[in-house]
Structures are given as C-alpha cells and as structure tokens.
N, C-alpha and C positions, 0 to 999 in steps of 0.2 A: 519554346517557339511561340506558344499562344501568348505568353507573358511578355515576350519581346515586341510581338505586334500590338498588344494592348498599350504598352508604354509609348510605342510611337504614335498610336491613335491620340493617346492624351497629350502628348508633346505637341502634335499638330494642332490640336484643339486649342491649346494655350497660346501657340503662336498666332493663331487666327483671331482669337478674342482678346489677347492681352498684350499684343505687340505694339511697341511705340518707337519713335525716333530714338536714336542713340542718346543715352543721358549725358549730361555735361560732365558728370564725375563717375569715372569708371574705377572700381577697385577689383583687381583680379588676383587670384592665388593659384600657385603651382605647388607640385611636390617635387619629385626628382625630375631633372631634365638630364637625359642622357645625351652623350656626345653627338650622336646623329640626329638629335632633335634640336641642336642649337640653330640650325638654318631656319627652322620653323619659329623659333623664338625671334630671330632677326626679322622674319617676316612680319610678325605681330607688331614689332617696334616700328618698323617701317610704315605699316598701315596706320597706326595711330598718329605718329608724327606727320604723315601726309594729310591727316584729316584734322590737324590743328590742336591736337592734344599735348600737352607738357607733362613730362614724367615728374612726379613730386613724392616726398615722403609722407608719412601718416599726418602730422600737424599741419603741413601745408595743404594736404587734401581736405582736412575737416574745414579749414579756414577759407579755401578758395571758392569764388563764385564763377571762375572761368572753366574752360575745357581742360580737365587735368585727369590723369590715370596714376593709380597707385598700384604698384606690382609687389607682391610678396610671396614668400616661399615658407611652407611648414614642414616641420619634422627635422630630419638630420641625415644629410646625404653628401658623401664625398664629392659627387659630381658638381655641387654648387661652386666649388673652386673655380672651374672653368667658367661657369655662368657669371660669377661675380666679377671675373677678369674681363670678359666679354663686354658686360654692361658698363664697367667702369671706363673701358676705351671709348664708349660711346657717350661718356658723361651722364650715364642714367644710373641712378642710385636706388637700389631695392631694399626692401625689409626682409631679413631672415628670422623667422620665428623657430627657435631651435630648442629641441629636448636635449637635456644634458645627460640624462641617464645612460645613453648609449655611446657617450664619448670614447673614441677609439683608445685614448690613452689612460682611461680610467676603468672602463667596463670590461668584464669578462666576455669571453665568447658565448657563454650562456646567457648572459644579460642582454647582449646584442641580438641573439636568436629569438629570445622572448620578446624583446621590442619589436623585431621584425614581423612577428606573428600578430602583435597587436595593431600594427599598421597595415596588416595583410600584405606584406611584401614578401614575394614567393621566391625571389632569386637570392644569391648571396649578398647580403647587405653590407656596403662599406660606408662607414660613417666618418664624420669629421673628428678631429683631435682638437684639443685646446688651442694649439698654436695655428691651426687652420682657421679656426673662428677668429682669432685675432687677425690673421691675414685679411679676411673678408671685411672685417671692420676697418682696417687701415687702408683698405682700397676706397673707403668713403661710404660704405654701405651701412644700414642700421640693424643693429641686432636686438631682437626682441624675445621676450619669454614665450614658452610653449608648454610649460610644466616639465617635470624632471622625466618622468616616464611614459607620458602620453596615455593615461587612463582616462576612462569616461568619469569625469569628476562627479556627475550625478549619482553615480553608482557607489560613491564612497562616503564614509564618514565625514562630516565636515572638517573635523580636525585633521583627518588624512589628507583631504583635498588641500587644505591650506598648507600643509607641509609640502606637498607637490609643488605648489606655486612658489612657496618662499625659497626652497632649496635651489630651484632653477634660477630664480632671480639672482641670488647671491653667487652661484657658481659663474654665471655669465658676467656679472659685474666684476668678479675677480679676474676673469680672463682679459676683459677689455679695459679694465680699470676706469670705468665711468658708469654713471647711472643708466639703468635699463628702464625706459619709459613707456614701452609698447608692448602689448601682450595679445596673443591668440589663444583662444580656447580650443583643446583638442576636440576633433570632429565638428565642432563649430555650429552645430543646430541647437535651437532654442531648448530641445530636451536634453542636451548635453551639459548645460550649466544653469546657474540660478542667480537670483539677485543677491543673495548672501554672498557668493563667491565673487560676483562682479564688484560688489562694494568693498570686499576685502582687498581686491587688486588695487583699487583706488586709493584705499587707506595705506598701502604699503609703497606708494609712489608711482604706480602706473597712470599714465595720463591718456592713453589711447588703448582701447579694447577692441579687437577684431572678432567678428564671427564668420562663419562660412556657409550662410544661408543664401543659395542662389535666388535670383528674382526680386531682390530688395534693393537694387541699385537706385530705384526712384524713391526711396524712402526719404523723408525729411531728415537732413542731416543733423546728428546729435553732437554735443560738444565733446564727448569722449568716446564715441563708438563708430566704427566703419563696418559697414555691410560689404562683404566680399562675395564674388561669384567665381566658381572655377573655370579655368581654360583647359579644355581637353586636347592635349597635343596629338592624340590619336585620330581626332576629327578634323573636319575641314574648316577653313576660315569662316565660310558662310554658316556652318553648324553653330559655331560658337558665337558668332554675331547675333544670330537669332536668339540664342539663350540670354544674351545680354539685353536685347530689346524686349524681353519678357517682363511684365509688371506683375509680380507674384505677390504683392502685399496683402491682398484680401485672401487669397488662398492660403498663405502661410498663417495668417491671423486665426483663420477658421480651423485649420488642420495641424498647425504646428510643424509642417513639412514643407518641403520645396515644391513649387509649381512646375519646376523643371525636372524632367525624367532623367 
C-alpha cells in the first residue's frame, strides 16, 4: 500500500514538472487486447483521428513531420486476429512484433507455458499459428521481429542473443514470404539491450528498431529508432494521455528507467 502511494506521488510530481502538449508524433504499443477491450481500442482510434492524427507504419512515422501515430503490438496472442480485422476495416494498419518460439503449430504445450511465464501471463495463453500470422499480414498489417523466445537479451551470451534474433527473422520471413524490416527488443528498456545487438539487427536487414521506454516521445527522431510508450487499457483515457504528455528524457538519461510509474 505504501509503495503504491509512493508511486502515485512520483507520477503526480512528473506530471506537474514534465508535462507538455501532445507530441506531434506518438508511438504506442499494446500487448494482448481481449474481446471486451475492443471498444476501448476504438475509443483510442476515434480520439486521435478527431485530434488530427494519421495512423502510419514505422517508416512513415520516422520520416513524417506531421501529426502521426504509430501503433504496434508485442509478443504473441491469438486475440490479435480480431484486432487486426477491426483495424483493417478502418483502413488502419498496425505493426505486430511477434515471438516465434510459442507458435501454436510448432511449440509444445510446455514451451508455450514457459513462454507465458516469461511474459508474466497468468491465464491460459492462446498463441498464433503460422497461418494466422500470414492472415494478419494479408490484411495489410506489418509483421516485425521480437526474438524467438522473448528472453532478456542482455542476460545472455552475445552469440545466444544473436541466434534468438536471427531464427525469429528467418521464421517470420518464411511465413509471409517477404523481408522483415522492423524489430522490437523484448522488455524494451535501455537495460534490456545494447549497442552490439542493435548494430547486429541493422546488419541483418532491420531498418527500424523499436524500444519500449515510456516518456521519450519528445526525443529527437532517429533514422532507425522509434521510442514507444505503452497504452494501459485498464486505465482511463485521461490517465494514458497524461503519460504521453510527460517528457521523461532527462530522468531516463540519468536513471536508465522510465519517468512514468
């Protein structure tokens, strides 16, 4: 209880000191979106359209100087099928950063359960099959890499981390029969990857690399990097908007952690 109150005080302090107007470029990421959360997703879409934002892919996001929003999804969830179909009907195309280790047509139940433990998923996890990934791609969405098994790459030998990245890219390219050019690091904070791994990703053909550090949407745009912030579907629109308006660059630079609690 005390920890929760302390985090709220810290968050309120950041809102007070670091809050800015909405950035012109907003990059959001989600994980699973359950059936009863689709309405909330539609609410988000409507809000940004009404505020003059265009939904774009990763390359357009990096190149644009207008009001744009990039939405992406990390990990591997069967529920993405409904999400992908909903977005496609609205002519909105997202990027799905997918782990291939838990593919339903390849992985054992034990492997899927171990994967669920790594991503701290406490219910019965239902994952995508290769054919379902192909379906998402054929709807017009972008498929990106997220490593094979979703390990913290900084806790692995470099050679093992490279294999995690390489196998994932090869499997996804085999499924959709086209080159994968976007990648998202598991966990996504600065402490979870390093320059050598980022350079390796660029060497093997990735053009855009995403992290998941909240509070960096005001950062100067880099030619191959997108800073994303999470959207919490269990929180209000106002709560999420306040998070997006926090400029946490200095805090992250000093601490290596997010300014958003």
